[in-house]
N, C-alpha and C positions, 0 to 999 in steps of 0.2 A: 032627030039627028042634028038639025041646024041649031037648035037651042043648046045642045050639048057642046057643039063646036064653038058657038058664040060665048058660052059660059067659060069654056077652057081658055079661049083667047083673052077674055076679060081678066081672068085670074092670072094668066101669064103676064099681061101688061102691068097689073098692079104689083106683082112680085118683082118685075124688072125695075120699076121705078123705086121700090123700096131698097133694092139691092144697090142702086146707084147713090142713094143718100148715105152720108157718113157723119160721124161725130168727130169734132175737132175741139181743141182747147188752146188757149193762149194764156201764158203767165204774164201778168203786168206788175212791174215793180215800180213803186213810187219813190223817186229820189229828187223830188222838187223842193223839199223843205216845207211843203204845205200839205194839208190834208185834202185828199180827193173826195169830193162829195157825190159826183155823178160820173157814171161810166156808160157810154152808149156804144154798142157794137152793132153794125149793120152789114149785110152782104155788100161787097164792093160795087155791085151794079145797082144798088138801091138808090132811090132819089131822096129818101128821108131817113132820119135816125129812128131806130127802134127804141123800146123802153129802156130805162136806166137799169142796168143789170146789178147794181149795188143795192137797190131798194133802200132799206133803212140803214144799211151798213155804210161805213166810210173806209177809205184806204189811207191809213196813216202813213206819214213819211217813213221810209225804210221798210215798209211791209210789201208783201207780194200777194196778189189775188189771182187765183186760177179761174178763168171764165170758160165754161164748157158750152160748146155750140153744137146743138144736136139737130140732125136731119137735113143738113145742107149738102149740096152736090159740088160745091166749089169752096176751096180753102181761103179765098181772098175776101178780106173784110176791112171796112173802114172803122176806126176806133177814135172816139172823142172822149176826153177826160176833162172834167171841170173841177177846179179847186175851190177852196174856201173863200177866195177873193173873186170868184166867178171868172178867173182866167181859164182859157181853154188850151188844150194840147191835142192836136188832131194828127192821126196817122192814117194815111191813105193806102189802100190796096195792099194790106199786110197779108202775106202768105202765112197763115197761122199753123200750117203743117210743118214749117221750117223755122219760124221766127217767134221769139218772145219779145216783150217790150220792156225796156227800162226807160221810164220817162224822167227827164230832167228839165231844168229851166231853159236849156238850149232848144227844147221842143215847143216852147211857148208860141202860140199863134200870134 
């Protein structure tokens, strides 16, 4: 009986954590006049940048890239873009559930 109760509690705990996770996305439009080579997206409370989400791709000037963020419990993310001249554009604490990004030279770090 105790094992059954413990097993039920464990399954309920796992199910509740999965139910709290969500999928988000953000559309990022490049209007810098330069090609974006790297795009880093990390949870807003993270101390470091995660992997480059562009991989081998680039984001040409005028193009838009949708970034899907799966399994997170919070819609706030930090986003850093790096262009062909290694200039960076950083957006802090972006609520991707309500905001998309249009990056211009005004956002240059």
